[in-house]
PyMOL Python script that loads the backbone (N, CA, C, O; Angstrom):
from pymol import cmd

cmd.read_pdbstr("""\
ATOM      1  N   VAL A   1     -57.291  28.715 317.735  1.00  0.00           N
ATOM      2  CA  VAL A   1     -56.495  27.759 316.302  1.00  0.00           C
ATOM      3  C   VAL A   1     -54.976  28.342 316.944  1.00  0.00           C
ATOM      4  O   VAL A   1     -54.875  29.517 317.299  1.00  0.00           O
ATOM      5  N   ASN A   2     -53.918  27.451 317.034  1.00  0.00           N
ATOM      6  CA  ASN A   2     -52.776  28.104 316.432  1.00  0.00           C
ATOM      7  C   ASN A   2     -52.161  26.269 316.144  1.00  0.00           C
ATOM      8  O   ASN A   2     -52.596  25.171 316.491  1.00  0.00           O
ATOM      9  N   TRP A   3     -50.760  26.812 315.205  1.00  0.00           N
ATOM     10  CA  TRP A   3     -49.901  26.023 314.845  1.00  0.00           C
ATOM     11  C   TRP A   3     -48.169  26.473 314.902  1.00  0.00           C
ATOM     12  O   TRP A   3     -47.807  27.511 315.455  1.00  0.00           O
ATOM     13  N   ALA A   4     -47.217  25.524 314.248  1.00  0.00           N
ATOM     14  CA  ALA A   4     -46.415  25.888 314.203  1.00  0.00           C
ATOM     15  C   ALA A   4     -45.595  24.878 313.279  1.00  0.00           C
ATOM     16  O   ALA A   4     -45.954  23.700 313.263  1.00  0.00           O
ATOM     17  N   LEU A   5     -44.487  25.298 312.495  1.00  0.00           N
ATOM     18  CA  LEU A   5     -43.755  24.560 311.891  1.00  0.00           C
ATOM     19  C   LEU A   5     -42.170  24.681 312.152  1.00  0.00           C
ATOM     20  O   LEU A   5     -41.778  25.839 312.295  1.00  0.00           O
ATOM     21  N   THR A   6     -41.473  23.953 312.212  1.00  0.00           N
ATOM     22  CA  THR A   6     -40.322  23.868 312.782  1.00  0.00           C
ATOM     23  C   THR A   6     -39.154  22.942 312.342  1.00  0.00           C
ATOM     24  O   THR A   6     -39.260  21.746 312.613  1.00  0.00           O
ATOM     25  N   LEU A   7     -38.024  23.396 311.674  1.00  0.00           N
ATOM     26  CA  LEU A   7     -37.173  23.363 310.745  1.00  0.00           C
ATOM     27  C   LEU A   7     -35.521  22.691 311.556  1.00  0.00           C
ATOM     28  O   LEU A   7     -34.826  23.692 311.729  1.00  0.00           O
ATOM     29  N   ALA A   8     -34.990  21.821 311.903  1.00  0.00           N
ATOM     30  CA  ALA A   8     -33.802  22.020 312.720  1.00  0.00           C
ATOM     31  C   ALA A   8     -32.974  21.183 311.677  1.00  0.00           C
ATOM     32  O   ALA A   8     -33.325  20.369 310.823  1.00  0.00           O
ATOM     33  N   LEU A   9     -31.661  21.712 312.081  1.00  0.00           N
ATOM     34  CA  LEU A   9     -30.383  21.131 311.579  1.00  0.00           C
ATOM     35  C   LEU A   9     -29.779  20.206 312.661  1.00  0.00           C
ATOM     36  O   LEU A   9     -30.559  19.946 313.577  1.00  0.00           O
ATOM     37  N   ILE A  10     -28.646  19.700 312.736  1.00  0.00           N
ATOM     38  CA  ILE A  10     -27.871  19.164 313.782  1.00  0.00           C
ATOM     39  C   ILE A  10     -26.602  18.706 313.666  1.00  0.00           C
ATOM     40  O   ILE A  10     -26.251  17.931 312.776  1.00  0.00           O
ATOM     41  N   ASP A  11     -25.875  19.146 314.528  1.00  0.00           N
ATOM     42  CA  ASP A  11     -24.143  19.011 314.579  1.00  0.00           C
ATOM     43  C   ASP A  11     -23.982  20.148 312.751  1.00  0.00           C
ATOM     44  O   ASP A  11     -23.608  19.852 311.616  1.00  0.00           O
ATOM     45  N   VAL A  12     -24.549  21.552 313.462  1.00  0.00           N
ATOM     46  CA  VAL A  12     -23.513  22.490 312.787  1.00  0.00           C
ATOM     47  C   VAL A  12     -22.553  23.194 313.361  1.00  0.00           C
ATOM     48  O   VAL A  12     -22.744  23.678 314.477  1.00  0.00           O
ATOM     49  N   GLY A  13     -21.412  23.359 312.718  1.00  0.00           N
ATOM     50  CA  GLY A  13     -20.601  24.352 313.484  1.00  0.00           C
ATOM     51  C   GLY A  13     -19.465  23.384 314.856  1.00  0.00           C
ATOM     52  O   GLY A  13     -18.354  23.764 315.225  1.00  0.00           O
ATOM     53  N   THR A  14     -20.138  22.239 315.300  1.00  0.00           N
ATOM     54  CA  THR A  14     -19.498  21.221 316.489  1.00  0.00           C
ATOM     55  C   THR A  14     -20.729  20.226 316.164  1.00  0.00           C
ATOM     56  O   THR A  14     -21.816  20.458 315.634  1.00  0.00           O
ATOM     57  N   GLU A  15     -19.913  18.486 316.905  1.00  0.00           N
ATOM     58  CA  GLU A  15     -21.030  18.183 317.419  1.00  0.00           C
ATOM     59  C   GLU A  15     -22.319  18.111 318.557  1.00  0.00           C
ATOM     60  O   GLU A  15     -22.114  18.227 319.765  1.00  0.00           O
ATOM     61  N   GLY A  16     -23.630  17.907 317.983  1.00  0.00           N
ATOM     62  CA  GLY A  16     -24.119  18.129 319.338  1.00  0.00           C
ATOM     63  C   GLY A  16     -24.989  20.036 318.654  1.00  0.00           C
ATOM     64  O   GLY A  16     -25.992  20.397 319.270  1.00  0.00           O
ATOM     65  N   SER A  17     -24.734  20.492 318.078  1.00  0.00           N
ATOM     66  CA  SER A  17     -24.876  21.901 317.639  1.00  0.00           C
ATOM     67  C   SER A  17     -25.913  22.187 317.153  1.00  0.00           C
ATOM     68  O   SER A  17     -25.728  22.114 315.938  1.00  0.00           O
ATOM     69  N   ILE A  18     -27.429  22.621 317.444  1.00  0.00           N
ATOM     70  CA  ILE A  18     -28.803  22.951 316.812  1.00  0.00           C
ATOM     71  C   ILE A  18     -28.639  24.404 315.844  1.00  0.00           C
ATOM     72  O   ILE A  18     -28.376  25.516 316.301  1.00  0.00           O
ATOM     73  N   VAL A  19     -28.861  24.078 314.447  1.00  0.00           N
ATOM     74  CA  VAL A  19     -29.685  25.278 313.794  1.00  0.00           C
ATOM     75  C   VAL A  19     -31.095  25.064 313.201  1.00  0.00           C
ATOM     76  O   VAL A  19     -31.515  24.178 312.457  1.00  0.00           O
ATOM     77  N   GLY A  20     -31.618  25.990 313.674  1.00  0.00           N
ATOM     78  CA  GLY A  20     -33.030  26.134 313.957  1.00  0.00           C
ATOM     79  C   GLY A  20     -33.671  27.412 312.817  1.00  0.00           C
ATOM     80  O   GLY A  20     -33.132  28.283 312.133  1.00  0.00           O
ATOM     81  N   ILE A  21     -35.248  26.926 313.077  1.00  0.00           N
ATOM     82  CA  ILE A  21     -35.974  28.112 312.668  1.00  0.00           C
ATOM     83  C   ILE A  21     -37.112  27.442 312.824  1.00  0.00           C
ATOM     84  O   ILE A  21     -37.250  26.220 312.880  1.00  0.00           O
ATOM     85  N   ALA A  22     -38.333  28.688 312.930  1.00  0.00           N
ATOM     86  CA  ALA A  22     -39.814  28.245 313.200  1.00  0.00           C
ATOM     87  C   ALA A  22     -40.670  29.077 313.220  1.00  0.00           C
ATOM     88  O   ALA A  22     -40.564  30.180 313.757  1.00  0.00           O
ATOM     89  N   ILE A  23     -42.019  28.481 312.397  1.00  0.00           N
ATOM     90  CA  ILE A  23     -42.799  30.226 311.743  1.00  0.00           C
ATOM     91  C   ILE A  23     -43.984  29.447 312.437  1.00  0.00           C
ATOM     92  O   ILE A  23     -43.963  28.217 312.434  1.00  0.00           O
ATOM     93  N   GLY A  24     -44.857  30.034 312.940  1.00  0.00           N
ATOM     94  CA  GLY A  24     -46.275  29.378 313.601  1.00  0.00           C
ATOM     95  C   GLY A  24     -47.684  30.938 313.351  1.00  0.00           C
ATOM     96  O   GLY A  24     -47.724  31.950 312.651  1.00  0.00           O
ATOM     97  N   GLN A  25     -48.633  30.270 314.413  1.00  0.00           N
ATOM     98  CA  GLN A  25     -49.571  31.435 315.148  1.00  0.00           C
ATOM     99  C   GLN A  25     -49.691  30.931 316.166  1.00  0.00           C
ATOM    100  O   GLN A  25     -49.935  29.763 316.470  1.00  0.00           O
ATOM    101  N   PRO A  26     -49.462  32.118 316.946  1.00  0.00           N
ATOM    102  CA  PRO A  26     -50.297  32.090 318.162  1.00  0.00           C
ATOM    103  C   PRO A  26     -51.499  31.610 318.484  1.00  0.00           C
ATOM    104  O   PRO A  26     -52.362  31.705 317.611  1.00  0.00           O
ATOM    105  N   PRO A  27     -51.841  31.028 319.696  1.00  0.00           N
ATOM    106  CA  PRO A  27     -53.952  31.116 320.531  1.00  0.00           C
ATOM    107  C   PRO A  27     -54.487  32.555 318.827  1.00  0.00           C
ATOM    108  O   PRO A  27     -54.041  33.678 318.594  1.00  0.00           O
ATOM    109  N   LYS A  28     -55.277  31.930 318.268  1.00  0.00           N
ATOM    110  CA  LYS A  28     -55.910  32.804 317.627  1.00  0.00           C
ATOM    111  C   LYS A  28     -57.280  32.281 317.959  1.00  0.00           C
ATOM    112  O   LYS A  28     -57.345  31.054 318.029  1.00  0.00           O
ATOM    113  N   VAL A  29     -58.806  33.207 318.262  1.00  0.00           N
ATOM    114  CA  VAL A  29     -59.904  32.937 318.516  1.00  0.00           C
ATOM    115  C   VAL A  29     -60.913  33.246 317.156  1.00  0.00           C
ATOM    116  O   VAL A  29     -61.587  34.275 317.213  1.00  0.00           O
ATOM    117  N   THR A  30     -60.982  32.737 316.440  1.00  0.00           N
ATOM    118  CA  THR A  30     -61.828  32.637 315.646  1.00  0.00           C
ATOM    119  C   THR A  30     -63.805  32.684 315.386  1.00  0.00           C
ATOM    120  O   THR A  30     -64.573  33.184 314.564  1.00  0.00           O
ATOM    121  N   SER A  31     -63.920  31.835 316.647  1.00  0.00           N
ATOM    122  CA  SER A  31     -65.428  31.673 316.808  1.00  0.00           C
ATOM    123  C   SER A  31     -65.969  31.157 317.726  1.00  0.00           C
ATOM    124  O   SER A  31     -65.796  29.953 317.915  1.00  0.00           O
ATOM    125  N   ASN A  32     -66.918  32.036 318.709  1.00  0.00           N
ATOM    126  CA  ASN A  32     -67.529  31.839 320.136  1.00  0.00           C
ATOM    127  C   ASN A  32     -68.448  32.225 320.546  1.00  0.00           C
ATOM    128  O   ASN A  32     -68.604  33.412 320.257  1.00  0.00           O
ATOM    129  N   ASP A  33     -69.188  31.824 321.104  1.00  0.00           N
ATOM    130  CA  ASP A  33     -70.262  32.538 321.844  1.00  0.00           C
ATOM    131  C   ASP A  33     -70.367  33.922 322.720  1.00  0.00           C
ATOM    132  O   ASP A  33     -71.277  34.749 322.666  1.00  0.00           O
ATOM    133  N   PHE A  34     -68.992  33.957 323.682  1.00  0.00           N
ATOM    134  CA  PHE A  34     -68.871  35.914 323.973  1.00  0.00           C
ATOM    135  C   PHE A  34     -69.381  36.192 323.177  1.00  0.00           C
ATOM    136  O   PHE A  34     -69.570  35.786 322.031  1.00  0.00           O
ATOM    137  N   GLU A  35     -69.872  37.533 324.207  1.00  0.00           N
ATOM    138  CA  GLU A  35     -70.139  39.149 323.472  1.00  0.00           C
ATOM    139  C   GLU A  35     -69.676  39.821 324.651  1.00  0.00           C
ATOM    140  O   GLU A  35     -69.651  39.322 325.776  1.00  0.00           O
ATOM    141  N   VAL A  36     -69.212  41.293 324.252  1.00  0.00           N
ATOM    142  CA  VAL A  36     -69.945  42.341 324.759  1.00  0.00           C
ATOM    143  C   VAL A  36     -70.314  43.520 324.261  1.00  0.00           C
ATOM    144  O   VAL A  36     -70.056  43.826 323.096  1.00  0.00           O
ATOM    145  N   ALA A  37     -71.056  44.431 325.216  1.00  0.00           N
ATOM    146  CA  ALA A  37     -71.537  45.210 325.036  1.00  0.00           C
ATOM    147  C   ALA A  37     -72.806  44.603 323.040  1.00  0.00           C
ATOM    148  O   ALA A  37     -72.608  45.410 322.132  1.00  0.00           O
ATOM    149  N   GLY A  38     -73.336  43.979 322.840  1.00  0.00           N
ATOM    150  CA  GLY A  38     -73.886  42.518 321.669  1.00  0.00           C
ATOM    151  C   GLY A  38     -73.252  42.700 320.576  1.00  0.00           C
ATOM    152  O   GLY A  38     -73.743  42.826 319.454  1.00  0.00           O
ATOM    153  N   GLU A  39     -71.718  42.724 320.992  1.00  0.00           N
ATOM    154  CA  GLU A  39     -70.474  41.746 319.604  1.00  0.00           C
ATOM    155  C   GLU A  39     -69.895  41.479 320.311  1.00  0.00           C
ATOM    156  O   GLU A  39     -69.440  41.851 321.393  1.00  0.00           O
ATOM    157  N   ALA A  40     -69.882  40.342 319.305  1.00  0.00           N
ATOM    158  CA  ALA A  40     -68.940  39.003 319.081  1.00  0.00           C
ATOM    159  C   ALA A  40     -67.472  39.043 319.616  1.00  0.00           C
ATOM    160  O   ALA A  40     -67.029  40.102 319.173  1.00  0.00           O
ATOM    161  N   CYS A  41     -66.576  38.480 320.283  1.00  0.00           N
ATOM    162  CA  CYS A  41     -65.547  38.718 320.743  1.00  0.00           C
ATOM    163  C   CYS A  41     -65.051  37.559 319.787  1.00  0.00           C
ATOM    164  O   CYS A  41     -65.524  36.423 319.790  1.00  0.00           O
ATOM    165  N   LYS A  42     -63.794  38.111 318.778  1.00  0.00           N
ATOM    166  CA  LYS A  42     -63.053  37.110 317.904  1.00  0.00           C
ATOM    167  C   LYS A  42     -61.921  37.813 317.960  1.00  0.00           C
ATOM    168  O   LYS A  42     -61.950  38.909 318.519  1.00  0.00           O
ATOM    169  N   ASP A  43     -60.874  37.389 317.470  1.00  0.00           N
ATOM    170  CA  ASP A  43     -59.707  38.081 316.463  1.00  0.00           C
ATOM    171  C   ASP A  43     -59.655  38.099 315.360  1.00  0.00           C
ATOM    172  O   ASP A  43     -59.407  37.168 314.593  1.00  0.00           O
ATOM    173  N   GLU A  44     -60.035  39.876 314.998  1.00  0.00           N
ATOM    174  CA  GLU A  44     -60.043  40.047 313.370  1.00  0.00           C
ATOM    175  C   GLU A  44     -58.569  40.321 312.938  1.00  0.00           C
ATOM    176  O   GLU A  44     -58.480  41.152 312.034  1.00  0.00           O
ATOM    177  N   ASP A  45     -57.743  39.956 313.256  1.00  0.00           N
ATOM    178  CA  ASP A  45     -56.221  39.909 312.916  1.00  0.00           C
ATOM    179  C   ASP A  45     -55.517  38.429 313.223  1.00  0.00           C
ATOM    180  O   ASP A  45     -55.811  37.565 314.049  1.00  0.00           O
ATOM    181  N   SER A  46     -54.469  38.495 312.218  1.00  0.00           N
ATOM    182  CA  SER A  46     -53.288  37.440 312.509  1.00  0.00           C
ATOM    183  C   SER A  46     -52.274  37.842 312.911  1.00  0.00           C
ATOM    184  O   SER A  46     -51.552  38.624 312.292  1.00  0.00           O
ATOM    185  N   SER A  47     -51.973  37.229 314.363  1.00  0.00           N
ATOM    186  CA  SER A  47     -50.500  37.397 314.609  1.00  0.00           C
ATOM    187  C   SER A  47     -49.714  35.959 314.286  1.00  0.00           C
ATOM    188  O   SER A  47     -50.170  34.816 314.232  1.00  0.00           O
ATOM    189  N   TRP A  48     -48.209  36.511 314.071  1.00  0.00           N
ATOM    190  CA  TRP A  48     -46.945  35.393 313.644  1.00  0.00           C
ATOM    191  C   TRP A  48     -45.992  35.580 314.432  1.00  0.00           C
ATOM    192  O   TRP A  48     -45.591  36.655 314.877  1.00  0.00           O
ATOM    193  N   HIS A  49     -45.620  34.585 314.617  1.00  0.00           N
ATOM    194  CA  HIS A  49     -44.730  34.110 315.725  1.00  0.00           C
ATOM    195  C   HIS A  49     -43.139  32.818 314.379  1.00  0.00           C
ATOM    196  O   HIS A  49     -42.961  31.772 313.755  1.00  0.00           O
ATOM    197  N   LEU A  50     -42.409  34.426 314.914  1.00  0.00           N
ATOM    198  CA  LEU A  50     -40.843  33.776 313.568  1.00  0.00           C
ATOM    199  C   LEU A  50     -39.657  33.559 314.474  1.00  0.00           C
ATOM    200  O   LEU A  50     -39.166  34.526 315.056  1.00  0.00           O
ATOM    201  N   GLU A  51     -39.281  32.624 314.593  1.00  0.00           N
ATOM    202  CA  GLU A  51     -37.809  32.625 315.437  1.00  0.00           C
ATOM    203  C   GLU A  51     -36.671  32.059 314.828  1.00  0.00           C
ATOM    204  O   GLU A  51     -36.936  31.585 313.723  1.00  0.00           O
ATOM    205  N   ALA A  52     -35.261  31.927 315.243  1.00  0.00           N
ATOM    206  CA  ALA A  52     -34.546  31.324 314.497  1.00  0.00           C
ATOM    207  C   ALA A  52     -33.246  31.265 316.126  1.00  0.00           C
ATOM    208  O   ALA A  52     -32.852  32.126 316.912  1.00  0.00           O
ATOM    209  N   PHE A  53     -33.010  29.924 315.979  1.00  0.00           N
ATOM    210  CA  PHE A  53     -31.934  29.996 317.139  1.00  0.00           C
ATOM    211  C   PHE A  53     -30.696  29.325 317.195  1.00  0.00           C
ATOM    212  O   PHE A  53     -30.729  28.813 316.076  1.00  0.00           O
ATOM    213  N   TRP A  54     -29.674  28.970 317.664  1.00  0.00           N
ATOM    214  CA  TRP A  54     -28.102  28.497 317.116  1.00  0.00           C
ATOM    215  C   TRP A  54     -28.285  27.938 318.287  1.00  0.00           C
ATOM    216  O   TRP A  54     -28.879  28.744 319.003  1.00  0.00           O
ATOM    217  N   ARG A  55     -27.907  26.222 319.247  1.00  0.00           N
ATOM    218  CA  ARG A  55     -27.909  25.689 320.534  1.00  0.00           C
ATOM    219  C   ARG A  55     -26.322  25.439 319.529  1.00  0.00           C
ATOM    220  O   ARG A  55     -26.254  24.637 318.597  1.00  0.00           O
ATOM    221  N   TYR A  56     -24.963  26.479 320.077  1.00  0.00           N
ATOM    222  CA  TYR A  56     -23.798  26.016 320.209  1.00  0.00           C
ATOM    223  C   TYR A  56     -23.283  24.612 321.653  1.00  0.00           C
ATOM    224  O   TYR A  56     -23.329  24.661 322.882  1.00  0.00           O
ATOM    225  N   GLN A  57     -23.061  24.068 321.163  1.00  0.00           N
ATOM    226  CA  GLN A  57     -22.632  22.880 321.501  1.00  0.00           C
ATOM    227  C   GLN A  57     -21.194  23.216 322.684  1.00  0.00           C
ATOM    228  O   GLN A  57     -20.300  22.711 322.005  1.00  0.00           O
ATOM    229  N   ALA A  58     -20.519  23.707 323.899  1.00  0.00           N
ATOM    230  CA  ALA A  58     -19.289  24.327 323.711  1.00  0.00           C
ATOM    231  C   ALA A  58     -18.894  23.373 324.686  1.00  0.00           C
ATOM    232  O   ALA A  58     -17.798  23.719 325.126  1.00  0.00           O
ATOM    233  N   SER A  59     -19.339  22.210 325.279  1.00  0.00           N
ATOM    234  CA  SER A  59     -18.633  21.146 325.914  1.00  0.00           C
ATOM    235  C   SER A  59     -19.591  20.262 326.412  1.00  0.00           C
ATOM    236  O   SER A  59     -20.744  20.667 326.262  1.00  0.00           O
ATOM    237  N   ASP A  60     -19.473  19.239 326.928  1.00  0.00           N
ATOM    238  CA  ASP A  60     -20.627  17.764 326.768  1.00  0.00           C
ATOM    239  C   ASP A  60     -21.684  18.644 328.208  1.00  0.00           C
ATOM    240  O   ASP A  60     -22.627  17.949 328.588  1.00  0.00           O
ATOM    241  N   ASN A  61     -21.537  19.983 328.902  1.00  0.00           N
ATOM    242  CA  ASN A  61     -22.303  20.190 329.721  1.00  0.00           C
ATOM    243  C   ASN A  61     -22.516  21.232 329.527  1.00  0.00           C
ATOM    244  O   ASN A  61     -23.078  21.784 330.474  1.00  0.00           O
ATOM    245  N   ILE A  62     -22.267  22.042 328.407  1.00  0.00           N
ATOM    246  CA  ILE A  62     -22.761  22.960 328.419  1.00  0.00           C
ATOM    247  C   ILE A  62     -23.274  23.793 327.027  1.00  0.00           C
ATOM    248  O   ILE A  62     -22.270  23.958 326.335  1.00  0.00           O
ATOM    249  N   ALA A  63     -23.995  24.146 326.626  1.00  0.00           N
ATOM    250  CA  ALA A  63     -24.555  24.866 325.472  1.00  0.00           C
ATOM    251  C   ALA A  63     -25.256  26.021 325.803  1.00  0.00           C
ATOM    252  O   ALA A  63     -26.109  26.227 326.666  1.00  0.00           O
ATOM    253  N   ILE A  64     -24.374  27.264 324.351  1.00  0.00           N
ATOM    254  CA  ILE A  64     -25.683  28.252 324.399  1.00  0.00           C
ATOM    255  C   ILE A  64     -26.296  28.194 323.372  1.00  0.00           C
ATOM    256  O   ILE A  64     -26.202  27.460 322.388  1.00  0.00           O
ATOM    257  N   THR A  65     -27.111  29.221 323.703  1.00  0.00           N
ATOM    258  CA  THR A  65     -28.242  29.235 322.429  1.00  0.00           C
ATOM    259  C   THR A  65     -28.472  30.551 322.133  1.00  0.00           C
ATOM    260  O   THR A  65     -29.324  31.103 322.830  1.00  0.00           O
ATOM    261  N   PRO A  66     -27.924  31.218 321.258  1.00  0.00           N
ATOM    262  CA  PRO A  66     -28.655  32.609 320.943  1.00  0.00           C
ATOM    263  C   PRO A  66     -29.688  32.491 319.802  1.00  0.00           C
ATOM    264  O   PRO A  66     -29.871  31.738 318.846  1.00  0.00           O
ATOM    265  N   GLY A  67     -30.401  33.805 320.453  1.00  0.00           N
ATOM    266  CA  GLY A  67     -31.692  33.432 320.046  1.00  0.00           C
ATOM    267  C   GLY A  67     -32.124  34.506 319.010  1.00  0.00           C
ATOM    268  O   GLY A  67     -31.390  35.477 318.827  1.00  0.00           O
ATOM    269  N   LEU A  68     -33.212  34.377 318.370  1.00  0.00           N
ATOM    270  CA  LEU A  68     -34.015  35.416 317.546  1.00  0.00           C
ATOM    271  C   LEU A  68     -35.678  35.283 317.526  1.00  0.00           C
ATOM    272  O   LEU A  68     -36.263  34.369 316.945  1.00  0.00           O
ATOM    273  N   LEU A  69     -36.254  36.221 318.172  1.00  0.00           N
ATOM    274  CA  LEU A  69     -37.797  35.931 318.179  1.00  0.00           C
ATOM    275  C   LEU A  69     -38.795  37.198 318.214  1.00  0.00           C
ATOM    276  O   LEU A  69     -38.690  38.167 318.966  1.00  0.00           O
ATOM    277  N   VAL A  70     -39.975  36.935 317.050  1.00  0.00           N
ATOM    278  CA  VAL A  70     -40.486  38.013 316.668  1.00  0.00           C
ATOM    279  C   VAL A  70     -41.417  37.654 316.701  1.00  0.00           C
ATOM    280  O   VAL A  70     -41.535  36.457 316.437  1.00  0.00           O
ATOM    281  N   VAL A  71     -42.475  38.325 316.989  1.00  0.00           N
ATOM    282  CA  VAL A  71     -43.886  37.911 317.099  1.00  0.00           C
ATOM    283  C   VAL A  71     -44.906  39.552 316.432  1.00  0.00           C
ATOM    284  O   VAL A  71     -45.411  40.456 317.098  1.00  0.00           O
ATOM    285  N   THR A  72     -44.875  39.386 315.171  1.00  0.00           N
ATOM    286  CA  THR A  72     -46.184  40.582 315.040  1.00  0.00           C
ATOM    287  C   THR A  72     -47.368  40.428 315.241  1.00  0.00           C
ATOM    288  O   THR A  72     -47.797  39.282 315.380  1.00  0.00           O
ATOM    289  N   ASN A  73     -47.992  41.232 315.292  1.00  0.00           N
ATOM    290  CA  ASN A  73     -48.931  41.808 315.498  1.00  0.00           C
ATOM    291  C   ASN A  73     -49.874  40.968 317.065  1.00  0.00           C
ATOM    292  O   ASN A  73     -50.896  40.284 317.105  1.00  0.00           O
ATOM    293  N   PRO A  74     -48.901  41.461 318.188  1.00  0.00           N
ATOM    294  CA  PRO A  74     -49.478  41.009 319.615  1.00  0.00           C
ATOM    295  C   PRO A  74     -51.013  40.525 319.598  1.00  0.00           C
ATOM    296  O   PRO A  74     -52.007  40.740 318.905  1.00  0.00           O
ATOM    297  N   GLU A  75     -50.764  39.948 320.446  1.00  0.00           N
ATOM    298  CA  GLU A  75     -52.607  39.574 320.565  1.00  0.00           C
ATOM    299  C   GLU A  75     -53.801  39.436 319.329  1.00  0.00           C
ATOM    300  O   GLU A  75     -55.021  39.310 319.437  1.00  0.00           O
ATOM    301  N   SER A  76     -53.084  39.500 318.332  1.00  0.00           N
ATOM    302  CA  SER A  76     -53.584  39.208 316.940  1.00  0.00           C
ATOM    303  C   SER A  76     -54.174  40.271 316.608  1.00  0.00           C
ATOM    304  O   SER A  76     -55.056  40.221 315.751  1.00  0.00           O
ATOM    305  N   ASP A  77     -53.791  41.563 317.260  1.00  0.00           N
ATOM    306  CA  ASP A  77     -54.323  43.261 317.079  1.00  0.00           C
ATOM    307  C   ASP A  77     -53.254  44.197 316.247  1.00  0.00           C
ATOM    308  O   ASP A  77     -52.194  44.705 316.615  1.00  0.00           O
ATOM    309  N   ARG A  78     -53.911  44.227 315.043  1.00  0.00           N
ATOM    310  CA  ARG A  78     -52.550  45.599 313.922  1.00  0.00           C
ATOM    311  C   ARG A  78     -52.119  46.626 314.709  1.00  0.00           C
ATOM    312  O   ARG A  78     -50.975  46.987 314.430  1.00  0.00           O
ATOM    313  N   ASP A  79     -52.596  47.160 315.513  1.00  0.00           N
ATOM    314  CA  ASP A  79     -52.534  47.936 316.266  1.00  0.00           C
ATOM    315  C   ASP A  79     -51.347  48.097 317.363  1.00  0.00           C
ATOM    316  O   ASP A  79     -50.820  49.171 317.654  1.00  0.00           O
ATOM    317  N   ASN A  80     -50.982  46.671 317.989  1.00  0.00           N
ATOM    318  CA  ASN A  80     -49.539  46.343 319.086  1.00  0.00           C
ATOM    319  C   ASN A  80     -49.242  46.691 318.244  1.00  0.00           C
ATOM    320  O   ASN A  80     -49.935  46.996 317.274  1.00  0.00           O
ATOM    321  N   ASN A  81     -47.384  46.784 318.452  1.00  0.00           N
ATOM    322  CA  ASN A  81     -45.860  47.256 318.213  1.00  0.00           C
ATOM    323  C   ASN A  81     -45.868  45.712 317.797  1.00  0.00           C
ATOM    324  O   ASN A  81     -46.652  44.907 318.298  1.00  0.00           O
ATOM    325  N   THR A  82     -44.922  45.383 316.836  1.00  0.00           N
ATOM    326  CA  THR A  82     -44.285  44.093 316.724  1.00  0.00           C
ATOM    327  C   THR A  82     -42.771  43.715 317.687  1.00  0.00           C
ATOM    328  O   THR A  82     -41.652  44.192 317.498  1.00  0.00           O
ATOM    329  N   ILE A  83     -43.207  42.685 318.768  1.00  0.00           N
ATOM    330  CA  ILE A  83     -42.319  42.517 319.761  1.00  0.00           C
ATOM    331  C   ILE A  83     -41.115  41.328 319.023  1.00  0.00           C
ATOM    332  O   ILE A  83     -41.325  40.250 318.466  1.00  0.00           O
ATOM    333  N   TYR A  84     -39.703  42.133 319.332  1.00  0.00           N
ATOM    334  CA  TYR A  84     -38.737  41.766 319.531  1.00  0.00           C
ATOM    335  C   TYR A  84     -38.230  41.122 320.717  1.00  0.00           C
ATOM    336  O   TYR A  84     -38.817  41.425 321.756  1.00  0.00           O
ATOM    337  N   ILE A  85     -36.970  40.043 320.833  1.00  0.00           N
ATOM    338  CA  ILE A  85     -37.492  39.360 321.657  1.00  0.00           C
ATOM    339  C   ILE A  85     -35.636  38.563 321.154  1.00  0.00           C
ATOM    340  O   ILE A  85     -35.240  37.531 321.695  1.00  0.00           O
TER     341      ILE A  85
END
""", "prot")
cmd.dss("prot")
cmd.show_as("cartoon", "prot")
cmd.util.cbc("prot")
cmd.orient("prot")
């Protein structure tokens, strides 16, 4: 299971520029028939993907896109540290 919701606004700052945010859940195993040492393998925790970006249209041929990505509980495991990009 995975999903994402994105919202973007166009022509912010300059014509052709885009500001956006996204929130979603990276792929997560909720059920399967695979077992290791007699225990079913599934993701007990939930991971979240959060993103914000601004594509600044500097000219007709050049766009600069700074952004921030955050992934909480990577690999759907709360023992993993949050990732910031």
